[in-house]
C-alpha positions in Angstrom: 50.1 45.6 141.3 49.4 44.9 137.6 49.5 41.4 136.3 48.2 39.5 133.3 44.6 39.7 132.7 44.3 43.1 134.0 42.7 45.9 132.0 45.7 47.9 130.5 45.8 51.5 132.1 45.0 54.0 129.7 47.7 56.6 128.7 48.1 59.7 126.6 51.4 60.9 125.6 53.2 62.8 123.1 55.8 61.2 120.6 59.1 62.1 119.0 57.1 64.4 116.3 54.6 66.4 118.6 51.7 63.7 117.7 49.5 62.8 120.5 49.2 58.7 121.2 46.9 56.9 123.5 46.0 53.3 124.1 42.9 53.9 122.4 44.6 54.4 119.1 45.6 50.8 119.3 42.3 49.5 120.2 42.1 45.9 117.9 45.6 45.7 117.7 48.5 44.0 119.5 50.8 46.8 121.1 54.2 46.4 122.8 54.6 48.9 125.4 58.0 49.0 126.3 59.6 51.1 129.3 63.3 52.2 129.2 65.5 54.5 131.4 67.5 56.6 128.9 68.0 57.2 125.0 71.5 56.6 123.6 72.8 54.4 126.6 74.3 51.1 125.8 71.0 48.7 127.2 68.7 51.0 126.0 70.2 51.1 122.4 70.8 47.4 122.2 67.0 46.9 123.4 65.7 49.4 120.8 67.9 47.7 118.1 67.0 44.3 118.9 63.1 45.6 118.3 63.9 47.7 115.2 65.7 44.1 113.9 62.7 42.2 114.5 60.2 44.6 113.5 58.8 43.4 110.3 58.2 40.1 112.2 56.4 41.8 115.0 54.4 43.9 112.3 53.7 40.4 110.3 52.0 39.0 113.8 49.9 42.2 114.0 51.9 44.0 116.7 52.5 47.7 116.8 55.6 48.8 119.2 55.7 52.1 121.5 58.9 52.9 123.7 58.1 55.3 126.8 61.0 57.3 128.8 61.5 60.8 130.4 63.5 61.6 127.7 62.3 64.8 125.7 60.6 64.8 122.5 63.8 66.2 120.8 66.0 63.5 122.2 63.6 60.8 121.1 63.8 62.4 117.4 67.6 62.3 117.6 67.9 58.4 118.9 65.3 57.6 116.3 67.1 58.7 113.3 70.4 58.0 114.8 69.3 54.0 115.1 66.7 54.1 112.1 63.7 53.2 114.7 60.8 52.3 113.0 58.4 53.2 115.7 57.4 56.0 118.0 58.8 56.9 121.4 56.6 58.9 123.9 58.0 61.4 126.0 56.8 60.9 129.7 58.4 64.0 131.4 56.1 63.8 134.4 56.2 60.1 134.4 52.8 59.9 134.5 52.6 56.9 132.2 55.6 55.3 134.0 53.6 55.3 137.4 50.2 53.9 135.7 52.0 50.9 134.5 54.3 50.7 137.9 57.7 51.2 135.5 58.9 54.2 138.0 60.3 53.1 141.4 63.3 52.6 143.8 66.5 51.5 142.3 69.8 50.9 143.3 73.1 51.5 141.4 76.4 51.2 142.8 75.0 50.9 146.5 73.1 54.4 145.7 69.0 54.3 145.8 67.2 56.7 143.8 63.9 57.2 142.0 64.2 56.2 138.5 62.5 54.1 135.5 62.5 50.4 135.9 62.8 48.6 132.4 59.9 46.5 131.8 57.6 45.8 128.7 53.8 45.1 128.7 52.1 43.1 125.8 48.8 44.4 125.4 46.1 42.7 123.4 43.4 44.1 120.7 40.7 44.5 123.6 43.4 46.3 125.9 43.8 43.4 128.2 47.6 42.8 129.5 48.6 39.4 127.8 52.3 39.5 129.1 54.6 41.6 131.4 58.4 41.2 130.9 60.1 42.3 133.9 63.4 41.0 133.4 64.3 42.4 130.1 67.3 40.8 128.0 68.3 43.9 126.1 70.1 41.8 123.3 67.3 39.3 122.7 64.2 41.3 124.0 62.1 40.2 120.9 62.7 36.8 121.7 61.2 37.2 125.3 58.0 38.5 123.5 57.5 36.6 120.2 59.7 33.7 120.9 
């Protein structure tokens, strides 16, 4: 079970433009790594737009933002363009990053159980240490949960 103070699991993935992104790219920077179920759904759109609307504040505080879901690079590209998102989204088709960050597991919806993406956010410090984990994400006010 990951907790505050743990070393963040290393990851490598591909963003909406086919660029490889890894945890090492953010050494010396603070990173908001957020996991969400699906592009263009109401909750995920609200969360992404809240982060977008507060992006300049995050930047001024030294934070970078990266989103992760199982959606394709093409889907991510469309989502970014539609909502003018200023941060990259990683396509984790094999759920390797999701599993490393414990954002993949059993979920219940309308009485049915299935494996899926668990919405959560990790704040990782400049040394790659987990500074915070937000497990009960308020999609409409997520920025406040991260930076107050």
